[in-house]
C-alpha positions in Angstrom: -5.0 -4.0 39.7 -1.8 -3.2 39.5 -0.9 -6.7 36.6 -3.6 -4.7 34.6 -2.0 -1.2 34.8 1.5 -2.8 34.3 0.1 -5.2 30.8 -1.8 -1.7 29.9 1.8 0.3 30.2 3.3 -2.1 28.2 0.8 -2.6 25.3 1.1 1.1 25.2 4.7 1.6 25.1 5.2 -0.6 22.3 2.3 0.7 20.7 4.1 4.3 20.7 7.5 2.7 20.2 6.6 1.1 16.4 4.5 4.8 15.5 7.5 5.7 13.5 8.4 2.1 11.9 4.5 2.7 10.8 4.6 6.1 9.8 7.8 5.7 7.3 6.0 1.8 5.9 2.6 4.4 5.3 5.0 7.1 3.7 6.8 4.3 1.9 3.7 2.8 0.8 1.7 5.9 -0.1 4.2 6.9 -2.7 4.5 3.9 -4.8 0.9 3.3 -4.7 1.0 7.5 -6.0 4.0 5.9 -8.2 2.2 3.0 -9.8 -1.0 5.1 -10.2 0.9 8.0 -12.5 2.2 4.4 -14.5 -1.2 4.1 -15.5 -2.5 6.3 -18.5 -5.0 6.4 -21.0 -5.9 3.6 -23.1 -2.3 4.0 -25.3 -0.4 5.6 -23.5 1.4 4.2 -20.0 3.2 0.5 -19.6 0.0 -0.5 -21.7 0.8 1.2 -24.0 4.3 0.6 -25.2 4.3 -3.1 -26.4 6.1 -4.7 -24.1 4.5 -8.0 -24.8 1.9 -9.0 -27.7 -1.6 -8.4 -26.9 -3.5 -10.6 -25.5 -6.6 -11.7 -27.6 -8.9 -9.6 -25.1 -7.2 -6.8 -26.5 -5.1 -5.7 -22.9 -1.4 -6.3 -22.1 -0.2 -8.8 -19.9 1.7 -5.7 -18.6 -1.0 -3.4 -18.0 -2.9 -6.3 -16.2 0.5 -6.8 -14.3 0.2 -3.3 -13.0 -3.5 -3.2 -12.3 -2.6 -6.3 -10.0 0.0 -4.8 -8.6 -1.7 -1.7 -7.9 -4.5 -3.0 -6.1 -2.9 -5.2 -3.7 -1.3 -1.9 -3.2 -4.1 -0.3 -2.5 -5.3 -3.4 0.0 -1.7 -2.7 1.6 -1.7 1.2 2.2 -5.9 0.6 3.4 -5.2 -1.8 6.1 -1.6 0.3 7.2 -4.3 3.1 7.7 -5.9 1.5 9.7 -3.5 0.4 11.6 -1.8 3.7 11.8 -5.4 5.5 13.1 -5.7 2.9 16.3 -2.1 4.0 17.3 -2.4 7.7 17.0 -5.9 7.2 18.9 
């Protein structure tokens, strides 16, 4: 019984110690996600409409597709981070 208390206490302490790190990471990911979403605009605006690269046959720019991919990856990281932060706080 005594060993289970010490294990639970050390895990709880590690979780509490990591909470500020995860919270700061969450804020940074949130700001980056907002920035990426704001870079997306209508069809002829934003990075896709600036003409950095010639249009592909699909009608979208390579830059716009890469921006969409990065946004999706960051959104998944944000979702996972939100769940981890929720678990740490509960």
